[in-house]
N, C-alpha and C positions, 0 to 999 in steps of 0.2 A: 707780834708777828713780823718777819723779815720782810723788806720791802719787795723783793721777789715775791715771796707769798701773796701780797697785799695786792700788786699787780695783778699776780692770775687770778685772785679772788673776783677784784675789778672786771677783768676780762670775762669770767663765767657770766656773774651779772648784767653785762653789757649784752653777750651773746643771749641770754635770756630776754631780753628786754626787745633788740633786735626780732628773736623769733616769734615773742608776742606780739608785736606789731605787724610782721608778715602776715602771721595766721589770721588776724581780725581783719586787715585790710584786704587780704585774697578774699576771704569769705563774703564781705560784704561787694568785691567785684564780682565772684562770682554768682551772688546772688541777684545782680542785677541793680546793686545800688552802688550810688558815687562814680556813675561811669556818663559819658557823653550823652549817650542815649537815656539815660535816665533823667537827667538834666532836662532833656529835651521834651521826654513824656509829662512831667513836674514843672515845665517853666512857668506856667500861668502860678500854681502855687508858690513856688519859689520864687517870683516876680514881688509878689504879696507879702509874703514874709519878710525878703528884704528890706521892701521899702517902708517899712512899719519903723517906730524910733529905733527899737533896738535891733532894729536889721542890719546895720552896718557891724555892729558888736557882733553879731551872730553870724556874719559873712568872716570876719578876721578869724574867729575861734574856729568856723568850720576849716579854712583854709588851711590854719596850723593844723587841724587833725588829717585833712588829706597827706601834707607833708610827712608829718610822724608816722603816719599809717604805712607811707612809702608809695602812696597812691598818685597817680599823674595827676600833675601840678596843671596841665592845661585847662583840667576841668574848672577848677574856680576861677582862673584867671577869664575865660570863655562866661561863664555865669554872670560875673562882675560887667561885663561889655553888654552882654543881655538885658540887665538889671537895674545897669545906672548909667548916668551921660559919661560923657567920655572922660571928663577929668575926674569926677568921683570914682569911676570903675580904677582909672590907673592908680589913684593915688592909695585907695584902699586894698588892691591888688599889691602895690608895692610894700604897704605897711606891713600886712598879712604873711606874705610870702617872706620876706625878709626876718622878721621874727621867728617864723617856724624855720628858716633853715639855719639861723642863729640859734637857737635850740637845740635842734639836733646837734648842731657844731659844737656848743660848747660840754652837751651831756657825752658826747665823744670823747672830747678832750679831757674831761675828767675820768673817763674810765679805759682811755686809751692809749694816751698821750706817755705815760709813764712808762710803759711796756713796749712800745712800739718805736718812740721816737730815736731811741739810742741803735734798735735795730737797724731802720730807715739809713742811718748814717753809714752803716757799715755794707748795705747792700748796693744793688746798681741805681737804684731811685736816687742816688743820694745827691746827685745833681739837681733833680726835680725840686728835690726838699728843700735845697740851698737855692733856689729859685724861688720858692714861697718865702723862707725869710728874709731875703734880700729885693726880691722885687714883687711882694707877696700883692700890692694893687695890682700889676699888669699881669700877673702870672691868674687870678682870678678874675678878673676881665677876660680873658682867653678862655679859660675853662667854661664860664658862665656861658658864652656866647657859642660854643664848641660843643657843650654837654648840659647845658641850659640848666634845669633842675632836677638832671640824672641823680635821684635816691642815695645811692652809696655814696654817692661822692663828699656829699655833707658830713655823712659819717668818717670815711676815709681822711677828709682832711683834717679832722680833730685829732686825728693822731699824730699829724705834723707839727712843728714848731711856728707854723706861719702866724703872725700877729691877729690878734681880734680885730683889731681898727682897719688892719688891710684885709683881711677876710669881707667884714663887712661894706667898705667903700667899695671893692671891687668886685663885690657882688651888685651892689647898687648901680654901680656903671654898666655892667655885661648885660644886667636882667632888665633894665629900664625901656633901650630900643627894642628888645624881643618883646616886652609884655605890650606896649605899644602898639607894635605894629599886628600882634595877632588881636588886639582888641580892637584895631583900625578896619581890621580884613573881615573881622567878624560882623560889625557894625553895616560894613558896604555891604557885605553879602544878603544882609536883610533887605537892603535896596536897590539891588541890582537888577534890571530886567532885560539889558543889554549889555555887550561887551563895552558901547561907549560909554556907558557909566563909570566903568573902570579908569576911562581917562580923563578924568577931573582933574583940574589944576592941585585943589587938596590931595589926595591919593597919590600923584604924580610927584610932589614936594616932600610927602612923607617918606614914598619909597627912595627918592634921590638920597635924602638926608640919611638913612638907612644903610644905604650901601655907600657914601661917603663915610659915614660912623667906622663901618666894616673894613674900609681901604686904611682909614687912619690908624686903624688898629692894626693892622698888618705891617703899615709902613714902621709903627712903631717897635712891634714883634722883631722886625727885620733888622730895623736899627741898633737896638740896644742889647736884645739877648742875643744877635749873631755877635755884635761886637764882644760880648762875654764870653761866647764859644772860644773866637779865635785869640782871647787872652787866654782861655784855659791851655789850649793848644800848645800856645807860647810857652806858658810856665811849665809846662808836661817835659 
């Protein structure tokens, strides 16, 4: 079979995988499972299960399933914050989410890259894909901050030539402060009785650090990506 025929076959198989995941995920959500409301209703039972010896492994596996089925990734992040201490919740969420998004990325890379990468080089998205190849870590960091775990993004990035190393490191850097902030907010909301409870030094310090992180990212974006843009226009 020719390479073109093989690529089309991979594309069809990938389409079937995506459709299956979307259908299963949609059915579960429509029937009221795996949603924030469902977690809240089953919280006591879930906390008991997740704090058993096999609980962390079950949490990691469940989070990966969430990501593969294209279900909102914030649900397991919130669940971890409710079931575990701050450090354990953050570590488990980071491990589970990064395994999940890496898995979907690798699947898409195998099935899609050979077909789409050459087409992307000839399209209007060429400059974007070049950024992914030459500044993959920064590009992934920006994408994670802007789109977080937007499910289609994991699949689509697999069709590009971004380095696996850059995908992993950029995702970790971009996701870490967001996951930490979400879990902090969840824990704080459980103990808030008045507005003044929000003004605790710990909360202010974390919020300030998160804002500083975003400002640094914006500065890097303008300094390095804008410089490349100017250089591009000069060459043209």
